[in-house]
C-alpha positions, 0 to 999 in steps of 0.5 A, a space after each residue: 555476158 554483157 560486154 563492158 564499156 571499152 576502156 584502156 587499162 594501160 597507164 601512160 606517163 602523165 606528161 609526154 617527155 623524152 626518157 633519158 638514156 640512163 633509164 633505158 631498158 630491154 623488153 621481152 615478150 612472147 606470143 603463140 604465133 609469129 609475124 608473117 613477114 616484115 613486109 606490111 603489104 603481104 597480109 591484112 592481119 593484126 599481129 603483123 600490122 601491129 608489129 610493123 607499126 613500130 618500124 613503119 608509119 602511116 600518114 595518120 595513126 591512132 593514139 592510145 584512145 584510138 583517136 586519129 592523130 598526125 604521123 607522117 602527115 602533119 595536117 590534111 584537108 579536103 579540097 573537093 568532095 573527092 580530093 584530100 590533100 596531105 601535108 607531109 612532115 618535114 625533116 623526117 629521115 628513113 632509118 638509113 638517113 635518107 630523107 622522106 618525101 612525097 615520092 615515097 608516099 606515091 610509091 607506097 600506095 602504088 605498091 599497096 594497090 599491086 595485084 599481089 598485095 593483100 592490103 588493097 581491099 580498103 582502098 577500093 575507092 581510090 582513083 589516083 594519088 598525086 605528088 603536088 611537091 616534095 611535102 604535099 600529096 593529093 589523094 583522089 577517090 572515085 566518089 566521096 569516101 566518108 571514112 578515107 582517113 580511117 582507112 589510111 591509118 593501117 597503110 604503112 609507108 615504105 622507102 621507094 629507093 630502098 625497095 628499088 635497090 633491093 628488088 622489092 617494088 611489089 609485095 609477094 604473096 607469102 601464103 601462096 608461094 615459097 618465093 620471097 623478096 628482100 622485104 619479107 625478112 628485112 625492113 627499113 622504116 621511119 618509125 621508133 624502132 629498127 629491125 636488127 634480127 629476124 629468125 622466122 618462127 623463133 624470134 625477132 629483135 628491134 632496137 631504138 631508132 635514135 633518129 625518130 622524129 617524135 618524142 618517145 614515151 617509151 624507155 626501152 632500147 631493145 624489144 625481143 619478140 619470141 614465138 612460143 607455141 606451147 601455152 604451158 611453156 609461154 606461161 612458165 616463161 612469164 612465171 619464171 621471170 624470163 618474159 616481161 609479157 605474154 600476148 596470148 594468155 590461156 583462160 585456164 591460167 588467168 587465175 593462177 597468173 593474177 594471184 602470182 606476186 609481181 604479175 598482173 593481167 590486162 583485159 579489155 574487150 576486143 573489136 574483133 569478131 570470130 566467125 565461121 565461113 562457108 563456101 557457098 560459091 562452088 557447085 561442088 565442095 572441095 572438102 566434102 563427101 557430097 559429090 556433084 553439088 554443094 549442100 552449103 548453097 542450101 539456106 536450110 543447111 546453113 540455118 541448121 548449122 547456126 541452130 546447132 552451134 551453142 555459142 553461149 556454151 562456147 563463151 561460158 565453157 571454152 572462153 570462160 566468160 571472156 567473150 561476147 556472143 554475137 550474131 553480127 559481123 561487127 561488135 560494140 565499138 564499131 560504127 554500125 553496131 546495133 544491139 537490137 539486131 544482135 540476137 543469135 538464133 536459139 539452139 534447136 537440135 530437133 529443128 536443125 535435124 529437120 532442116 537437114 532432112 528437108 534439104 536431103 541430108 537426113 544423116 548429115 554429110 562429111 565436111 572439113 573445118 579449117 581452123 588456126 591453132 595459134 591465132 585467136 583465143 582458144 581457136 582450136 578448142 572452139 573448132 573442136 567444140 563446133 565439131 561436137 555440136 554439129 555431130 548432134 545433127 548428124 554432121 561428120 566434121 573433120 577438123 583441120 587445125 594448123 598454124 595461122 601461116 598455113 591456115 591463111 595460106 589455105 583459105 585466103 586468096 588466091 587459093 580459097 581452098 576451103 569449104 568451112 573455116 574459122 576467121 576473125 576480123 577487126 574492121 581496120 576503119 572501126 566502121 562496118 563498111 570495112 567488113 562488108 566491103 572486104 568479107 561479104 561483098 561479091 568478089 570483084 576480081 580486084 579489091 572488093 570482096 578479096 577476103 570473101 573466102 566463102 564466095 558469098 554473093 548477094 546483089 542487094 548487099 553489093 548495092 548497099 556496100 556501094 551506097 554506104 561507102 559514099 553516103 555522108 549523111 550518118 543517119 541514112 548510112 546507119 540505116 543502110 548498115 542495119 539493112 545489110 545486117 538483116 539481109 546477112 542474117 536472113 541468108 546466114 551468109 556467115 555464122 558469127 560466134 563472138 567478140 573475144 576479150 583481149 587478155 595479156 599478162 605482164 610483170 607489174 614493173 612494166 607499163 604499156 597500152 592495151 588497145 581494143 583493136 589488139 594492137 600492141 604499140 611499142 612506142 608506149 612501153 615503159 619498164 620501171 
């Protein structure tokens, strides 16, 4: 299905104005999976970062059209090719009434770069952050970084004093340990809402921050987020009027919801790419019956997998047309996307079988597919269909479907405890370099390649990633991105599937903004 032009279907008030307390309201919504933690540095994941953007704020944020605008910084400029100066917003207060200063910004970036942070990858170019005075900071990069400003929009600033007072100066890896610190279940930011209740895997409530520095475009005093894993129960809650909005709409219920008086569907193409990753680094797979070697290191095996998976069928049947089949790791709307290179290999079962036989596996082999069941649209159903498609070439795939918290804890660092997995990725910078640096460059032991869960490594890709990260000539940069796409496709480094269409549903008396990066910003919610 050709992807439509990205548009925002949410309607805003025509004029920015402060909504009076008399018009205040409550808003209740549900999703099938929870926010992982209240700590913004524990996971680079959209649902978590989106939720926390209502409590914490970055130096620069994205508006309803995904354009960058000032937030905790009022302006910025480059004082040299490698130094950016940010002028902080005066008079901003933390939700406990204390003043926001440059010390908080310097502290927050140090926290983001801690070894236990899963947010550090996009800051691979950062050399130093310096306080100039209480309202000014300098960020210096090792080399010119043409997308530094885009990278900063997802980094939420925390209070230095609050973190120190609660022994939360570094994040904990919630996916790797049962240990917690105070910031995992508590939050205190500068944003439009403050956390009032946190019940993991059940509900989380925020209330309006009366001391917020900005003019609110919202009229809600209270927002309740409920976790409802059952599709049927979630839809029933919306139909019964108990919920104002559901964030994850089962495709099979779209027609019913659209025809129900008082309800409406919200749809827009998403920037996220859903893909399958493969362990191509270990000498022996963790989850396979093949011992003493790793069949996924053989290009012929990876090619066979790609030829056996019928993404067009997944898009039409499983996704019911709500997906754009792809053969790139980033899609339309991301800088670097090239439609001419977005051509999936043809499905060819006979050739795939021959490739497996040539690789020494005429009868296939057994392999586990790790998959979430509450993160992406129809994620478990997609994985189930992949199992059946690979069975046609003799593969015996064991499906390990579990909640996103367990799934990410299994496949992500520091464990990388996977052989074959599903993941989705929206480049946080809306630029291909983010996916290349985070997912496809060789693991460096620090930030680069940290979420390269399959361990793919290609020196040519690494060299391109380094050049793309510093090239300021757009034509040269785009050419290098195209070169990287070609290399990745030749290697079958991953198996891209599709970009899904975001589908939400709500009562007709509520307004908000549906963004192409799947963020749901509370600061635009209006209940009539």
